[in-house]
TORKOL-4160 file (C-alpha; in steps of 0.2 Angstrom, whole numbers, padded with zeros to 4 digits, m for minus):
309
<pt num="1" X="0738" Y="0415" Z="0592"/>
<pt num="2" X="0728" Y="0427" Z="0602"/>
<pt num="3" X="0721" Y="0443" Z="0596"/>
<pt num="4" X="0729" Y="0459" Z="0603"/>
<pt num="5" X="0718" Y="0471" Z="0613"/>
<pt num="6" X="0720" Y="0486" Z="0600"/>
<pt num="7" X="0714" Y="0474" Z="0586"/>
<pt num="8" X="0699" Y="0468" Z="0596"/>
<pt num="9" X="0694" Y="0487" Z="0600"/>
<pt num="10" X="0695" Y="0491" Z="0581"/>
<pt num="11" X="0685" Y="0476" Z="0576"/>
<pt num="12" X="0672" Y="0480" Z="0589"/>
<pt num="13" X="0671" Y="0498" Z="0583"/>
<pt num="14" X="0669" Y="0492" Z="0565"/>
<pt num="15" X="0654" Y="0481" Z="0570"/>
<pt num="16" X="0646" Y="0495" Z="0579"/>
<pt num="17" X="0648" Y="0506" Z="0563"/>
<pt num="18" X="0640" Y="0492" Z="0553"/>
<pt num="19" X="0625" Y="0490" Z="0565"/>
<pt num="20" X="0623" Y="0509" Z="0565"/>
<pt num="21" X="0623" Y="0510" Z="0546"/>
<pt num="22" X="0610" Y="0496" Z="0544"/>
<pt num="23" X="0599" Y="0505" Z="0557"/>
<pt num="24" X="0599" Y="0521" Z="0547"/>
<pt num="25" X="0587" Y="0515" Z="0534"/>
<pt num="26" X="0575" Y="0500" Z="0538"/>
<pt num="27" X="0569" Y="0490" Z="0524"/>
<pt num="28" X="0555" Y="0477" Z="0526"/>
<pt num="29" X="0546" Y="0466" Z="0513"/>
<pt num="30" X="0530" Y="0455" Z="0515"/>
<pt num="31" X="0520" Y="0444" Z="0504"/>
<pt num="32" X="0502" Y="0439" Z="0507"/>
<pt num="33" X="0507" Y="0421" Z="0505"/>
<pt num="34" X="0522" Y="0410" Z="0500"/>
<pt num="35" X="0514" Y="0399" Z="0486"/>
<pt num="36" X="0510" Y="0406" Z="0469"/>
<pt num="37" X="0505" Y="0399" Z="0452"/>
<pt num="38" X="0515" Y="0401" Z="0437"/>
<pt num="39" X="0513" Y="0418" Z="0429"/>
<pt num="40" X="0501" Y="0424" Z="0443"/>
<pt num="41" X="0504" Y="0442" Z="0449"/>
<pt num="42" X="0516" Y="0441" Z="0464"/>
<pt num="43" X="0513" Y="0456" Z="0474"/>
<pt num="44" X="0527" Y="0461" Z="0486"/>
<pt num="45" X="0525" Y="0475" Z="0499"/>
<pt num="46" X="0540" Y="0485" Z="0503"/>
<pt num="47" X="0541" Y="0497" Z="0518"/>
<pt num="48" X="0556" Y="0509" Z="0519"/>
<pt num="49" X="0558" Y="0518" Z="0536"/>
<pt num="50" X="0570" Y="0533" Z="0537"/>
<pt num="51" X="0579" Y="0532" Z="0553"/>
<pt num="52" X="0594" Y="0544" Z="0549"/>
<pt num="53" X="0587" Y="0558" Z="0559"/>
<pt num="54" X="0587" Y="0570" Z="0544"/>
<pt num="55" X="0579" Y="0571" Z="0527"/>
<pt num="56" X="0584" Y="0557" Z="0515"/>
<pt num="57" X="0585" Y="0560" Z="0497"/>
<pt num="58" X="0584" Y="0544" Z="0486"/>
<pt num="59" X="0588" Y="0545" Z="0467"/>
<pt num="60" X="0595" Y="0534" Z="0454"/>
<pt num="61" X="0613" Y="0537" Z="0447"/>
<pt num="62" X="0621" Y="0531" Z="0431"/>
<pt num="63" X="0629" Y="0518" Z="0441"/>
<pt num="64" X="0616" Y="0513" Z="0454"/>
<pt num="65" X="0597" Y="0511" Z="0456"/>
<pt num="66" X="0591" Y="0517" Z="0472"/>
<pt num="67" X="0577" Y="0504" Z="0473"/>
<pt num="68" X="0579" Y="0486" Z="0467"/>
<pt num="69" X="0576" Y="0468" Z="0471"/>
<pt num="70" X="0589" Y="0454" Z="0474"/>
<pt num="71" X="0581" Y="0438" Z="0468"/>
<pt num="72" X="0590" Y="0421" Z="0468"/>
<pt num="73" X="0586" Y="0403" Z="0465"/>
<pt num="74" X="0589" Y="0391" Z="0479"/>
<pt num="75" X="0605" Y="0386" Z="0470"/>
<pt num="76" X="0611" Y="0404" Z="0472"/>
<pt num="77" X="0609" Y="0409" Z="0454"/>
<pt num="78" X="0604" Y="0428" Z="0453"/>
<pt num="79" X="0589" Y="0433" Z="0442"/>
<pt num="80" X="0592" Y="0450" Z="0434"/>
<pt num="81" X="0577" Y="0461" Z="0430"/>
<pt num="82" X="0569" Y="0459" Z="0413"/>
<pt num="83" X="0573" Y="0477" Z="0409"/>
<pt num="84" X="0589" Y="0482" Z="0417"/>
<pt num="85" X="0587" Y="0500" Z="0411"/>
<pt num="86" X="0572" Y="0503" Z="0422"/>
<pt num="87" X="0571" Y="0520" Z="0431"/>
<pt num="88" X="0565" Y="0525" Z="0448"/>
<pt num="89" X="0557" Y="0541" Z="0452"/>
<pt num="90" X="0567" Y="0551" Z="0465"/>
<pt num="91" X="0560" Y="0552" Z="0483"/>
<pt num="92" X="0562" Y="0563" Z="0497"/>
<pt num="93" X="0559" Y="0556" Z="0514"/>
<pt num="94" X="0558" Y="0566" Z="0530"/>
<pt num="95" X="0566" Y="0560" Z="0546"/>
<pt num="96" X="0555" Y="0546" Z="0553"/>
<pt num="97" X="0544" Y="0544" Z="0538"/>
<pt num="98" X="0539" Y="0528" Z="0531"/>
<pt num="99" X="0537" Y="0524" Z="0512"/>
<pt num="100" X="0526" Y="0509" Z="0507"/>
<pt num="101" X="0525" Y="0502" Z="0490"/>
<pt num="102" X="0517" Y="0486" Z="0483"/>
<pt num="103" X="0526" Y="0479" Z="0467"/>
<pt num="104" X="0521" Y="0465" Z="0455"/>
<pt num="105" X="0537" Y="0455" Z="0453"/>
<pt num="106" X="0530" Y="0444" Z="0439"/>
<pt num="107" X="0532" Y="0456" Z="0424"/>
<pt num="108" X="0548" Y="0463" Z="0431"/>
<pt num="109" X="0559" Y="0447" Z="0434"/>
<pt num="110" X="0560" Y="0430" Z="0424"/>
<pt num="111" X="0550" Y="0420" Z="0437"/>
<pt num="112" X="0545" Y="0408" Z="0423"/>
<pt num="113" X="0551" Y="0392" Z="0431"/>
<pt num="114" X="0544" Y="0381" Z="0444"/>
<pt num="115" X="0554" Y="0381" Z="0461"/>
<pt num="116" X="0558" Y="0391" Z="0476"/>
<pt num="117" X="0565" Y="0409" Z="0475"/>
<pt num="118" X="0573" Y="0420" Z="0488"/>
<pt num="119" X="0568" Y="0438" Z="0488"/>
<pt num="120" X="0576" Y="0454" Z="0495"/>
<pt num="121" X="0572" Y="0472" Z="0493"/>
<pt num="122" X="0588" Y="0484" Z="0492"/>
<pt num="123" X="0589" Y="0503" Z="0494"/>
<pt num="124" X="0605" Y="0512" Z="0489"/>
<pt num="125" X="0608" Y="0529" Z="0496"/>
<pt num="126" X="0621" Y="0540" Z="0488"/>
<pt num="127" X="0619" Y="0552" Z="0502"/>
<pt num="128" X="0625" Y="0539" Z="0515"/>
<pt num="129" X="0635" Y="0529" Z="0502"/>
<pt num="130" X="0628" Y="0512" Z="0508"/>
<pt num="131" X="0616" Y="0499" Z="0503"/>
<pt num="132" X="0602" Y="0493" Z="0514"/>
<pt num="133" X="0593" Y="0477" Z="0511"/>
<pt num="134" X="0578" Y="0468" Z="0519"/>
<pt num="135" X="0578" Y="0450" Z="0526"/>
<pt num="136" X="0576" Y="0436" Z="0513"/>
<pt num="137" X="0559" Y="0429" Z="0511"/>
<pt num="138" X="0555" Y="0413" Z="0501"/>
<pt num="139" X="0541" Y="0411" Z="0488"/>
<pt num="140" X="0537" Y="0395" Z="0479"/>
<pt num="141" X="0530" Y="0394" Z="0461"/>
<pt num="142" X="0520" Y="0379" Z="0455"/>
<pt num="143" X="0508" Y="0375" Z="0441"/>
<pt num="144" X="0489" Y="0372" Z="0444"/>
<pt num="145" X="0479" Y="0357" Z="0439"/>
<pt num="146" X="0471" Y="0359" Z="0421"/>
<pt num="147" X="0452" Y="0358" Z="0421"/>
<pt num="148" X="0447" Y="0365" Z="0404"/>
<pt num="149" X="0456" Y="0372" Z="0389"/>
<pt num="150" X="0451" Y="0379" Z="0372"/>
<pt num="151" X="0459" Y="0389" Z="0358"/>
<pt num="152" X="0449" Y="0402" Z="0349"/>
<pt num="153" X="0452" Y="0415" Z="0335"/>
<pt num="154" X="0453" Y="0433" Z="0339"/>
<pt num="155" X="0439" Y="0445" Z="0331"/>
<pt num="156" X="0445" Y="0458" Z="0319"/>
<pt num="157" X="0442" Y="0472" Z="0331"/>
<pt num="158" X="0453" Y="0464" Z="0344"/>
<pt num="159" X="0468" Y="0459" Z="0333"/>
<pt num="160" X="0463" Y="0447" Z="0319"/>
<pt num="161" X="0475" Y="0434" Z="0313"/>
<pt num="162" X="0480" Y="0428" Z="0330"/>
<pt num="163" X="0473" Y="0415" Z="0342"/>
<pt num="164" X="0469" Y="0414" Z="0361"/>
<pt num="165" X="0471" Y="0399" Z="0372"/>
<pt num="166" X="0459" Y="0399" Z="0387"/>
<pt num="167" X="0465" Y="0388" Z="0402"/>
<pt num="168" X="0455" Y="0385" Z="0418"/>
<pt num="169" X="0466" Y="0379" Z="0432"/>
<pt num="170" X="0463" Y="0374" Z="0450"/>
<pt num="171" X="0477" Y="0378" Z="0462"/>
<pt num="172" X="0478" Y="0370" Z="0479"/>
<pt num="173" X="0483" Y="0382" Z="0493"/>
<pt num="174" X="0486" Y="0377" Z="0511"/>
<pt num="175" X="0468" Y="0380" Z="0517"/>
<pt num="176" X="0458" Y="0381" Z="0501"/>
<pt num="177" X="0457" Y="0379" Z="0482"/>
<pt num="178" X="0457" Y="0393" Z="0470"/>
<pt num="179" X="0451" Y="0394" Z="0452"/>
<pt num="180" X="0462" Y="0403" Z="0439"/>
<pt num="181" X="0460" Y="0409" Z="0421"/>
<pt num="182" X="0475" Y="0410" Z="0410"/>
<pt num="183" X="0474" Y="0419" Z="0393"/>
<pt num="184" X="0488" Y="0417" Z="0381"/>
<pt num="185" X="0494" Y="0417" Z="0363"/>
<pt num="186" X="0505" Y="0402" Z="0362"/>
<pt num="187" X="0511" Y="0406" Z="0345"/>
<pt num="188" X="0518" Y="0423" Z="0350"/>
<pt num="189" X="0523" Y="0417" Z="0368"/>
<pt num="190" X="0512" Y="0430" Z="0376"/>
<pt num="191" X="0503" Y="0428" Z="0393"/>
<pt num="192" X="0489" Y="0440" Z="0394"/>
<pt num="193" X="0483" Y="0436" Z="0411"/>
<pt num="194" X="0484" Y="0422" Z="0425"/>
<pt num="195" X="0469" Y="0429" Z="0435"/>
<pt num="196" X="0463" Y="0422" Z="0451"/>
<pt num="197" X="0444" Y="0420" Z="0450"/>
<pt num="198" X="0441" Y="0415" Z="0468"/>
<pt num="199" X="0437" Y="0400" Z="0479"/>
<pt num="200" X="0432" Y="0384" Z="0471"/>
<pt num="201" X="0423" Y="0368" Z="0478"/>
<pt num="202" X="0433" Y="0354" Z="0470"/>
<pt num="203" X="0419" Y="0341" Z="0469"/>
<pt num="204" X="0410" Y="0351" Z="0456"/>
<pt num="205" X="0416" Y="0357" Z="0439"/>
<pt num="206" X="0415" Y="0375" Z="0433"/>
<pt num="207" X="0403" Y="0379" Z="0420"/>
<pt num="208" X="0412" Y="0387" Z="0405"/>
<pt num="209" X="0404" Y="0395" Z="0389"/>
<pt num="210" X="0413" Y="0404" Z="0375"/>
<pt num="211" X="0401" Y="0417" Z="0366"/>
<pt num="212" X="0400" Y="0422" Z="0348"/>
<pt num="213" X="0414" Y="0435" Z="0350"/>
<pt num="214" X="0425" Y="0421" Z="0358"/>
<pt num="215" X="0424" Y="0430" Z="0375"/>
<pt num="216" X="0424" Y="0418" Z="0390"/>
<pt num="217" X="0411" Y="0416" Z="0403"/>
<pt num="218" X="0414" Y="0405" Z="0419"/>
<pt num="219" X="0402" Y="0400" Z="0433"/>
<pt num="220" X="0410" Y="0392" Z="0448"/>
<pt num="221" X="0404" Y="0385" Z="0464"/>
<pt num="222" X="0413" Y="0395" Z="0477"/>
<pt num="223" X="0404" Y="0390" Z="0493"/>
<pt num="224" X="0389" Y="0379" Z="0498"/>
<pt num="225" X="0374" Y="0388" Z="0489"/>
<pt num="226" X="0385" Y="0401" Z="0482"/>
<pt num="227" X="0392" Y="0404" Z="0465"/>
<pt num="228" X="0403" Y="0416" Z="0456"/>
<pt num="229" X="0401" Y="0422" Z="0438"/>
<pt num="230" X="0416" Y="0430" Z="0428"/>
<pt num="231" X="0416" Y="0437" Z="0411"/>
<pt num="232" X="0433" Y="0440" Z="0402"/>
<pt num="233" X="0437" Y="0447" Z="0385"/>
<pt num="234" X="0450" Y="0439" Z="0373"/>
<pt num="235" X="0464" Y="0450" Z="0380"/>
<pt num="236" X="0461" Y="0444" Z="0398"/>
<pt num="237" X="0452" Y="0459" Z="0404"/>
<pt num="238" X="0438" Y="0457" Z="0417"/>
<pt num="239" X="0422" Y="0463" Z="0409"/>
<pt num="240" X="0410" Y="0458" Z="0424"/>
<pt num="241" X="0410" Y="0448" Z="0440"/>
<pt num="242" X="0394" Y="0444" Z="0450"/>
<pt num="243" X="0390" Y="0432" Z="0465"/>
<pt num="244" X="0374" Y="0422" Z="0465"/>
<pt num="245" X="0365" Y="0412" Z="0479"/>
<pt num="246" X="0355" Y="0397" Z="0475"/>
<pt num="247" X="0337" Y="0401" Z="0476"/>
<pt num="248" X="0328" Y="0384" Z="0470"/>
<pt num="249" X="0340" Y="0376" Z="0458"/>
<pt num="250" X="0358" Y="0377" Z="0454"/>
<pt num="251" X="0362" Y="0391" Z="0443"/>
<pt num="252" X="0370" Y="0388" Z="0426"/>
<pt num="253" X="0376" Y="0397" Z="0410"/>
<pt num="254" X="0366" Y="0397" Z="0394"/>
<pt num="255" X="0368" Y="0406" Z="0377"/>
<pt num="256" X="0353" Y="0418" Z="0374"/>
<pt num="257" X="0356" Y="0424" Z="0356"/>
<pt num="258" X="0372" Y="0433" Z="0355"/>
<pt num="259" X="0374" Y="0434" Z="0374"/>
<pt num="260" X="0377" Y="0422" Z="0389"/>
<pt num="261" X="0367" Y="0423" Z="0404"/>
<pt num="262" X="0366" Y="0415" Z="0421"/>
<pt num="263" X="0350" Y="0405" Z="0423"/>
<pt num="264" X="0344" Y="0403" Z="0441"/>
<pt num="265" X="0351" Y="0410" Z="0457"/>
<pt num="266" X="0349" Y="0427" Z="0465"/>
<pt num="267" X="0363" Y="0440" Z="0463"/>
<pt num="268" X="0370" Y="0447" Z="0479"/>
<pt num="269" X="0385" Y="0457" Z="0485"/>
<pt num="270" X="0396" Y="0446" Z="0496"/>
<pt num="271" X="0405" Y="0461" Z="0503"/>
<pt num="272" X="0389" Y="0470" Z="0508"/>
<pt num="273" X="0388" Y="0474" Z="0527"/>
<pt num="274" X="0374" Y="0466" Z="0537"/>
<pt num="275" X="0361" Y="0479" Z="0543"/>
<pt num="276" X="0365" Y="0485" Z="0560"/>
<pt num="277" X="0353" Y="0480" Z="0574"/>
<pt num="278" X="0343" Y="0495" Z="0580"/>
<pt num="279" X="0342" Y="0499" Z="0599"/>
<pt num="280" X="0324" Y="0496" Z="0606"/>
<pt num="281" X="0313" Y="0511" Z="0608"/>
<pt num="282" X="0302" Y="0516" Z="0623"/>
<pt num="283" X="0287" Y="0512" Z="0612"/>
<pt num="284" X="0293" Y="0494" Z="0610"/>
<pt num="285" X="0286" Y="0488" Z="0626"/>
<pt num="286" X="0282" Y="0470" Z="0629"/>
<pt num="287" X="0264" Y="0465" Z="0628"/>
<pt num="288" X="0257" Y="0465" Z="0646"/>
<pt num="289" X="0253" Y="0448" Z="0654"/>
<pt num="290" X="0235" Y="0443" Z="0655"/>
<pt num="291" X="0227" Y="0448" Z="0672"/>
<pt num="292" X="0216" Y="0435" Z="0682"/>
<pt num="293" X="0198" Y="0438" Z="0680"/>
<pt num="294" X="0188" Y="0438" Z="0696"/>
<pt num="295" X="0193" Y="0434" Z="0714"/>
<pt num="296" X="0206" Y="0420" Z="0717"/>
<pt num="297" X="0198" Y="0404" Z="0724"/>
<pt num="298" X="0206" Y="0396" Z="0740"/>
<pt num="299" X="0214" Y="0383" Z="0729"/>
<pt num="300" X="0223" Y="0397" Z="0719"/>
<pt num="301" X="0230" Y="0406" Z="0734"/>
<pt num="302" X="0248" Y="0403" Z="0738"/>
<pt num="303" X="0250" Y="0395" Z="0755"/>
<pt num="304" X="0261" Y="0404" Z="0767"/>
<pt num="305" X="0270" Y="0388" Z="0772"/>
<pt num="306" X="0275" Y="0378" Z="0756"/>
<pt num="307" X="0276" Y="0362" Z="0767"/>
<pt num="308" X="0258" Y="0365" Z="0774"/>
<pt num="309" X="0251" Y="0355" Z="0760"/>
């Protein structure tokens, strides 16, 4: 059965309208990488571009949220947000304006199972009456390799009567291995942090010390002749982080009274810029060559014809 010409024209016009509607608001998402560890912050950057040619007003309604994510498992099961009653602040976008937001998906969606997830950002405009979505990007969630673990009590000033479990994990990425610290209250089912500490050379073991207040200190070999020291409290808050270079011997952690210190090594800033080379000055002239003393002898005189000798 062939399709009549009027019907083909109607379908073509409908397709043009859909393409035009999709082009009115452009939504793009990006991740720094596609492989993440369980409970690690998953930062998604969303870029919204207003191509309507006019001012675009974006605001929640009782029925629709103007900004949301659509996350599915590979089997097609949708993941609702942890708090379905969240609210977005209204936004006004001028014609041609771009809005960039970076959102941590980990506390917002139940991404607590290993596997692959498909992520889309969605923008709903009541002004246009349409939903605009980004392309789908896949992320994979795995678990790291456990290197060290210890459960300690919590001091009274930090919430006595509970415990904290420190876990040091190594996570293999495509081009490097990263070291992580996870702080959790297993009895309460609370994850306080899964923090990426930095690069880790796998043929060595991290140096880990818990001080008298049950705070954790970690010294890892981040690169040849380079070490990274990290200090976290019982609630997973970073207290201090410092890079060290090997001076003579390998640095290590040592208890000194009620504190923990790095013994050996020289502190340095890995992000410091190298000093810029200065342009030579007129006074920086080369040392003049020595001049011959006395008159040249016949043997020192260059012959006019090199083949004459």
